[in-house]
C-alpha positions as CSV (number, residue, x, y, z in Angstrom):
1,M,23.8,19.9,19.6
2,F,24.0,20.9,15.9
3,N,23.4,23.9,17.0
4,E,20.6,24.7,14.5
5,T,17.4,26.2,13.8
6,R,14.3,23.2,13.9
7,I,13.0,23.2,10.1
8,I,9.8,21.3,10.8
9,P,7.6,23.7,13.7
10,K,6.6,22.2,16.2
11,D,2.5,23.0,15.2
12,T,3.6,20.3,12.4
13,V,1.6,17.6,14.4
14,V,-1.6,19.4,14.1
15,T,-1.8,18.2,10.8
16,L,-0.3,15.4,11.6
17,Q,-3.6,14.8,13.6
18,I,-5.6,15.5,10.6
19,F,-3.9,13.3,8.6
20,R,-4.2,10.0,11.0
21,D,-8.0,11.1,11.8
22,W,-8.1,10.6,7.5
23,I,-6.8,7.4,7.6
24,I,-8.6,5.3,10.1
25,S,-12.4,6.7,8.0
26,R,-10.6,5.0,5.8
27,G,-9.8,2.2,8.0
28,G,-6.7,2.0,8.3
29,T,-4.1,3.0,11.5
30,P,-0.8,5.6,10.5
31,L,2.6,4.3,12.3
32,L,4.6,6.9,13.1
33,F,8.1,5.2,11.2
34,A,11.2,6.0,10.5
35,G,13.4,9.2,11.2
36,T,10.0,9.9,13.1
37,L,9.5,7.1,14.9
38,L,13.3,7.7,15.8
39,G,12.3,11.3,16.5
40,W,9.6,10.6,18.6
41,Y,11.8,8.1,21.1
42,R,15.0,9.7,20.7
43,E,14.0,13.1,20.9
44,C,10.7,13.3,22.0
45,D,10.0,15.5,19.0
46,F,10.9,15.8,15.0
47,I,14.2,15.4,15.0
48,Y,15.2,19.4,15.0
49,H,17.8,18.8,11.4
50,T,14.8,16.7,9.6
51,H,13.2,17.9,6.8
52,D,10.3,15.6,6.0
53,I,7.7,13.1,8.2
54,D,7.5,9.1,7.9
55,F,4.2,7.2,8.2
56,T,3.7,3.4,7.7
57,L,0.9,1.5,7.0
58,F,0.0,-2.1,6.9
59,I,-0.6,-2.9,2.5
60,E,-3.6,-4.4,3.8
61,E,-4.8,-1.4,4.3
62,Y,-4.0,0.6,0.5
63,Y,-7.5,0.2,-1.6
64,A,-7.4,1.5,-5.4
65,N,-9.0,5.2,-5.1
66,F,-6.1,6.3,-2.0
67,A,-4.1,8.3,-4.5
68,A,-7.2,9.9,-5.7
69,D,-8.5,10.4,-2.4
70,I,-4.9,12.3,-1.4
71,R,-6.0,14.9,-3.7
72,E,-9.6,15.6,-2.9
73,S,-7.7,15.5,0.9
74,G,-7.9,19.5,1.1
75,F,-4.4,19.2,3.2
76,M,-2.0,16.8,1.1
77,Q,-0.6,17.9,-2.1
78,L,0.6,14.5,-3.4
79,A,3.5,14.5,-5.4
80,H,5.0,11.1,-6.3
81,R,4.2,7.1,-6.3
82,F,7.1,5.3,-5.9
83,N,7.3,1.4,-6.7
84,R,4.0,-0.4,-7.3
85,P,1.2,-1.6,-4.9
86,E,1.5,-5.3,-5.6
87,D,5.8,-4.2,-4.8
88,L,7.2,-2.2,-1.8
89,L,4.2,0.3,-3.0
90,E,5.3,4.5,-1.1
91,Y,4.1,7.6,-1.7
92,K,5.0,12.0,-1.5
93,V,3.2,13.9,0.0
94,Y,3.2,17.5,1.0
95,I,1.5,19.0,4.3
96,N,1.2,22.6,4.9
97,D,2.6,23.2,1.2
98,I,6.2,22.9,2.0
99,I,6.5,19.9,3.9
100,P,7.1,16.6,2.7
101,M,5.7,13.5,3.7
102,D,6.8,10.1,3.0
103,I,3.5,6.9,3.4
104,F,5.8,3.5,3.4
105,F,3.4,0.5,3.0
106,L,4.7,-2.6,5.3
107,Y,4.5,-5.7,3.8
108,H,4.5,-8.4,5.7
109,N,5.2,-12.6,6.1
110,E,5.8,-14.8,9.2
111,S,8.9,-13.6,10.5
112,H,9.5,-10.3,8.8
113,S,8.2,-6.8,7.7
114,W,9.4,-4.6,4.9
115,T,8.6,-1.4,3.3
116,G,10.2,-0.4,-0.1
117,G,12.7,2.6,-1.6
118,L,13.1,3.6,-5.2
119,N,15.8,5.4,-6.2
120,F,16.0,6.2,-10.1
121,N,16.7,2.5,-10.8
122,E,17.1,1.3,-8.0
123,Q,15.0,-1.0,-6.4
124,Y,15.3,-1.3,-2.5
125,K,14.3,-3.4,0.4
126,I,14.4,-2.4,4.0
127,Y,13.9,-5.7,6.1
128,Y,12.0,-5.2,10.4
129,P,11.7,-7.5,12.6
130,L,7.8,-8.4,12.7
131,I,5.2,-5.1,13.1
132,N,1.8,-6.7,14.1
133,L,0.7,-5.0,16.9
134,T,0.0,-1.2,16.6
135,C,0.0,0.7,20.5
136,A,-1.3,4.6,20.9
137,T,1.4,7.3,22.3
138,D,1.2,10.8,23.0
139,F,3.6,13.0,20.3
140,L,3.8,16.8,21.4
141,G,0.3,16.3,23.2
142,Y,-0.8,14.1,20.4
143,L,-2.8,10.7,19.9
144,M,-0.2,9.0,17.3
145,Y,0.4,5.7,16.6
146,V,3.5,3.4,16.3
147,P,4.7,-0.5,16.7
148,C,4.8,-2.3,19.6
149,N,8.0,-3.4,18.9
150,F,9.2,0.3,18.1
151,L,12.9,0.0,19.6
152,D,13.9,-3.2,18.2
153,V,12.4,-1.7,14.8
154,I,14.7,1.4,15.6
155,V,17.4,-0.8,16.0
156,S,17.2,-2.3,13.4
157,E,17.4,0.6,11.1
158,H,20.2,2.9,12.3
159,G,22.1,0.0,14.7
160,K,22.9,-0.4,18.5
161,E,24.5,3.4,18.2
162,W,20.9,4.8,17.5
163,M,21.2,7.7,20.4
164,Q,24.4,8.9,18.7
165,P,22.4,11.6,16.7
166,I,23.1,11.4,12.4
167,H,23.2,15.0,11.2
168,S,20.4,14.7,8.1
169,S,22.6,16.0,5.7
170,R,24.9,13.5,6.1
171,Y,22.0,10.9,5.9
172,Y,21.2,8.9,3.1
173,W,18.2,7.0,2.7
174,N,19.4,3.7,0.7
175,V,23.4,4.0,2.1
176,N,23.2,4.4,6.8
177,P,20.0,2.1,7.4
178,K,21.5,-0.9,8.6
179,N,18.3,-3.3,7.3
180,I,18.3,-2.1,3.4
181,E,19.2,-4.2,0.4
182,L,18.9,-3.1,-3.3
183,V,16.8,-5.8,-4.8
184,K,16.5,-5.1,-8.2
185,I,17.2,-2.5,-11.4
186,I,14.1,-1.5,-13.3
187,S,14.4,-2.0,-17.0
188,E,14.0,1.5,-18.2
189,N,11.2,-0.1,-20.7
190,K,9.2,0.2,-17.2
191,T,10.2,2.9,-15.2
192,N,7.0,4.1,-15.8
193,E,5.5,1.2,-14.4
194,Y,7.7,1.7,-10.7
195,F,7.2,5.9,-10.8
196,V,4.6,8.5,-11.3
197,D,5.2,12.5,-10.5
198,Y,1.3,13.8,-10.4
199,T,3.2,17.5,-10.2
200,D,2.5,16.8,-13.9
201,F,0.2,14.8,-13.5
202,D,-2.1,12.9,-16.6
203,E,-5.1,10.7,-15.9
204,S,-4.6,9.1,-18.6
205,T,-1.5,7.4,-18.5
206,A,-1.1,7.5,-14.5
207,T,-2.5,5.0,-12.2
208,N,-2.9,4.3,-8.6
């Protein structure tokens, strides 16, 4: 539709298979999420003009050495941690050296699920219908996992016009989603608790 070359090569899915197995070996189930979930269902592919990949894990699958294990994985470069394990956790990594991948953690109560986001000192919560069942699917010829209620998840985030593409250059994660809420302004003296830059990593001051 936008007549341009794809940003994420199709064969990146091979690395996603490695990531899938890496997470499974640690007791988790990685789910295609956000823009990657939308691309899987709408395009049966990565969205051509998107620049990153999104997965989510249930927060119960988080463990204390998660960040250290990423750094030792051999196929991911750990870049940032946003928020905290008890409070809307997210990691940003790079795969294939240049492709950003966001790993969100999914929280829930009896009726809803949510993930988080951080934009400078603004903390956001993104609400979804309750996600508590996972289904296997085919993504570019490889076994991957998605929420079983994937269409409800897509509609909650992108609205009823989810079939209408929005170019990534005009899509802002903290503005466009239909299900996002600003929940907190982080005070300056607590910024280091909510954001860790692993590209300048100091093990004596940073925590998982």
